[in-house]
C-alpha distance (Angstrom), angle and dihedral (degrees) to the residues before:
residue distance angle dihedral
M1 . . .
S2 3.75 . .
N3 3.83 117.6 .
H4 3.83 90.8 -128.2
T5 3.85 146.9 28.5
T6 3.71 136.3 -173.2
V7 3.83 122.7 -123.2
D8 3.77 118.0 -175.2
G9 3.68 92.5 -22.8
I10 3.78 95.2 -48.7
K11 3.78 118.3 116.9
V12 3.85 111.3 -133.3
I13 3.90 122.7 -165.6
L14 3.74 113.3 -144.2
K15 3.83 100.1 179.9
P16 3.83 138.3 -1.7
N17 3.79 131.5 -101.1
V18 3.78 121.3 -134.4
Y19 3.75 123.2 -163.9
L20 3.77 125.1 -171.9
V21 3.79 101.2 -147.3
G22 3.76 102.7 162.1
T23 3.78 144.6 24.0
Q24 3.87 133.9 165.7
V25 3.84 121.0 -84.0
Y26 3.79 120.0 -130.4
E27 3.78 111.7 -139.0
D28 3.78 103.7 -144.3
H29 3.85 96.0 -176.0
E30 3.78 92.7 56.2
F31 3.80 94.6 45.9
H32 3.75 91.9 52.6
R33 3.83 90.6 48.3
F34 3.83 86.6 54.5
L35 3.85 90.1 50.3
E36 3.83 91.5 49.6
D37 3.78 91.8 48.8
E38 3.80 90.4 51.2
G39 3.75 94.5 45.9
T40 3.80 95.6 -118.9
S41 3.79 142.3 105.8
F42 3.80 141.0 -142.2
R43 3.72 136.9 -176.7
H44 3.80 113.6 -151.5
T45 3.90 120.4 -142.2
T46 3.75 101.5 -163.9
D47 3.83 134.3 68.1
V48 3.82 93.0 -159.6
D49 3.83 108.0 101.8
G50 3.76 94.2 -151.1
Q51 3.76 93.7 52.6
M52 3.79 91.1 46.2
L53 3.85 92.9 51.7
V54 3.80 91.1 51.6
E55 3.73 92.4 53.2
I56 3.82 91.6 45.7
A57 3.75 90.7 51.4
G58 3.86 92.5 48.9
R59 3.76 94.1 45.5
L60 3.86 92.3 49.2
C61 3.82 89.2 61.3
Y62 3.81 90.5 64.7
M63 3.94 100.4 17.0
S64 3.77 88.6 -122.9
F65 3.79 96.5 151.0
A66 3.77 98.2 114.6
K67 3.85 99.2 52.4
P68 3.78 108.8 35.9
R69 3.82 119.8 176.6
P70 3.74 116.9 -109.9
G71 3.80 120.2 -89.0
G72 3.73 100.0 58.9
N73 3.77 127.7 -131.6
K74 3.82 95.2 -21.0
A75 3.73 94.6 53.0
Y76 3.82 91.1 45.9
I77 3.84 93.8 51.5
D78 3.81 90.7 43.8
H79 3.74 88.3 57.1
I80 3.89 90.7 47.8
L81 3.81 88.9 53.9
E82 3.71 94.3 44.9
V83 3.86 94.6 51.8
G84 3.88 91.2 40.7
H85 3.80 95.3 -122.4
G86 3.73 89.0 154.2
S87 3.73 101.9 155.6
V88 3.83 93.0 82.3
L89 3.83 88.9 58.7
E90 3.83 86.9 68.6
H91 3.79 89.0 76.2
A92 3.88 94.6 70.3
V93 3.81 112.3 74.8
Y94 3.77 130.0 -168.9
S95 3.77 128.0 -167.1
L96 3.82 119.0 -154.7
I97 3.75 133.6 -174.9
I98 3.79 108.5 -152.4
T99 3.80 122.6 -168.4
G100 3.74 134.6 170.1
V101 3.80 96.2 50.4
S102 3.80 130.4 118.9
R103 3.74 129.1 -108.8
S104 3.81 87.9 -118.3
L105 3.83 87.1 59.5
T106 3.79 93.0 49.9
H107 3.78 89.7 47.5
E108 3.81 88.1 62.6
L109 3.83 95.3 36.6
V110 3.81 94.9 59.6
R111 3.79 89.5 59.0
H112 3.79 85.3 80.8
R113 3.74 97.1 89.0
A114 3.82 107.7 155.2
G115 3.73 111.2 87.2
M116 3.87 93.6 -5.4
S117 3.88 134.2 104.6
Y118 3.68 128.7 -172.5
S119 3.80 142.9 -159.7
Q120 3.80 115.7 -179.5
L121 3.80 134.7 -173.0
S122 3.79 110.8 -91.0
Q123 3.81 118.3 -129.4
R124 3.67 89.2 -162.9
Y125 3.70 94.5 66.1
V126 3.87 103.2 25.1
D127 3.73 119.4 74.8
E128 3.86 108.7 -125.6
S129 3.77 95.9 -167.4
D130 3.87 88.3 113.9
V131 3.64 97.8 37.0
A132 3.76 125.7 146.6
F133 3.89 127.3 -134.7
V134 3.81 127.8 -138.0
L135 3.77 116.5 -124.3
P136 3.83 109.7 -135.4
P137 3.91 107.5 -113.0
I138 3.76 92.7 -123.1
M139 3.82 88.0 66.0
T140 3.82 112.5 79.2
A141 3.87 92.2 -163.9
A142 3.69 136.8 7.0
T143 3.78 108.9 -93.8
E144 3.90 123.5 -140.6
E145 3.72 89.1 -109.4
W146 3.80 95.8 50.1
I147 3.87 90.4 48.5
G148 3.89 91.0 45.5
A149 3.88 89.9 52.7
R150 3.85 92.1 49.3
A151 3.80 90.7 49.1
C152 3.78 89.2 52.9
D153 3.88 91.2 48.2
L154 3.79 92.1 49.8
A155 3.81 94.6 45.7
E156 3.80 91.1 50.1
Y157 3.80 90.5 49.4
K158 3.77 93.2 51.7
A159 3.85 93.9 46.3
M160 3.85 94.1 45.8
A161 3.77 92.2 46.9
S162 3.84 92.8 48.7
E163 3.81 94.1 45.0
I164 3.90 94.8 50.6
E165 3.77 91.1 46.2
L166 3.71 94.1 51.4
T167 3.84 96.9 43.6
S168 3.78 99.2 40.0
N169 3.80 118.7 117.4
E170 3.91 91.2 -148.0
C171 3.81 109.7 117.7
D172 3.77 96.9 -159.1
R173 3.84 108.3 87.3
T174 3.78 96.6 -152.9
L175 3.80 92.7 50.1
R176 3.74 92.8 45.1
R177 3.83 89.5 53.1
K178 3.83 93.1 46.9
Q179 3.87 89.0 50.3
A180 3.76 91.5 52.7
R181 3.73 96.3 48.6
E182 3.81 94.1 45.9
A183 3.76 90.6 52.8
A184 3.86 93.9 41.9
R185 3.82 93.2 51.9
S186 3.85 89.8 69.6
V187 3.81 89.3 79.0
L188 3.78 96.0 53.6
P189 3.83 115.7 100.5
N190 3.79 130.0 -122.8
C191 3.86 91.8 -100.2
T192 3.86 91.6 66.1
E193 3.67 107.2 130.6
T194 3.91 117.6 -113.4
K195 3.80 140.4 175.8
I196 3.76 125.6 -131.9
F197 3.81 136.4 -173.3
V198 3.79 111.2 -144.1
T199 3.74 128.6 -173.6
G200 3.75 120.9 -177.2
N201 3.81 141.4 157.0
A202 3.87 119.0 -111.9
R203 3.78 92.5 -103.0
A204 3.80 93.4 52.9
W205 3.72 91.5 45.7
R206 3.89 89.3 51.5
H207 3.85 86.9 52.0
F208 3.76 90.0 51.7
L209 3.87 91.4 50.8
D210 3.83 91.7 45.3
L211 3.87 91.0 55.6
R212 3.68 106.0 28.5
G213 3.84 96.9 39.9
S214 3.77 90.3 59.0
I215 3.88 117.4 108.8
H216 3.78 86.2 -124.5
A217 3.77 93.2 63.4
D218 3.81 126.6 93.6
A219 3.87 109.1 -69.9
E220 3.81 95.1 -123.9
M221 3.82 91.2 46.8
Q222 3.79 90.1 51.1
R223 3.76 90.6 55.0
L224 3.71 91.5 49.2
A225 3.81 91.7 49.7
R226 3.81 88.7 56.2
H227 3.74 91.9 52.8
V228 3.74 92.3 47.1
L229 3.81 92.6 49.3
R230 3.88 90.7 52.8
V231 3.83 91.0 51.2
L232 3.89 94.6 45.3
S233 3.82 97.5 41.3
E234 3.76 89.5 50.3
S235 3.76 91.4 52.2
S236 3.80 99.4 40.6
P237 3.82 110.1 15.0
H238 3.79 94.4 172.8
L239 3.73 91.5 57.6
F240 3.85 99.1 42.1
G241 3.78 104.7 14.6
D242 3.80 93.3 98.6
Y243 3.81 90.2 72.4
T244 3.85 122.9 95.1
I245 3.75 131.4 -169.5
T246 3.86 110.4 -132.9
D247 3.79 138.1 156.5
E248 3.76 84.4 -89.3
G249 3.76 92.7 60.1
I250 3.91 128.9 -107.7
T251 3.85 107.5 -18.6
T252 3.74 136.2 -176.5
P253 3.86 135.4 173.1
Y254 3.81 87.1 -134.5
R255 3.76 107.5 62.5
K256 3.80 126.0 164.2
V257 3.86 94.1 20.5
């Protein structure tokens, strides 16, 4: 199913897109130089850099490289989750580009401060004349009334931006355009689609999934959490594979790691 549709000329977003665009890089040569300097050895059992870094960080605390328990990286991280030694998860970092979400969602998303960083599309610099709107998940289809309201919002935005740019006394064209857009954005609704770049460590992403994957969370946020989980668990199954998606929301036996 496409993530968007067009109704009477209005672009309607039906679901978000989540792109994993960055992860950390494990430097094998430097790690083995450390092992040699310390007179120890270690054989890694994962090709996922983030999972490797979590295990290295955990083993450093006890210098337990030479005598690992059976089960490899997965067993090691399972034990970390079980005992709640979550600080070592902060060494694995994931950067996502998220599109097809509303500005009301990102207003809640940026409340996750510890371990998270954000860069969001600017309505002062980006022309929103062709913007899309996110349909609330509770609505199975865009109603005539909803589409009509969005058409009025968009028409008012275009008219206001045009009038301010034409009547402004500002000589600098770029500044004049920015002033027009920052004023005109005031008429756009919370469901206006936006794009945001989010970087977070594994522990912070787990906290996001625990809170926003709950059935008690905002419906659009729940939907985003499910998409984020699919992307992260595919990338790093040892760090996120304990989560399941059920009728009760996103669940795990290892909450609040």
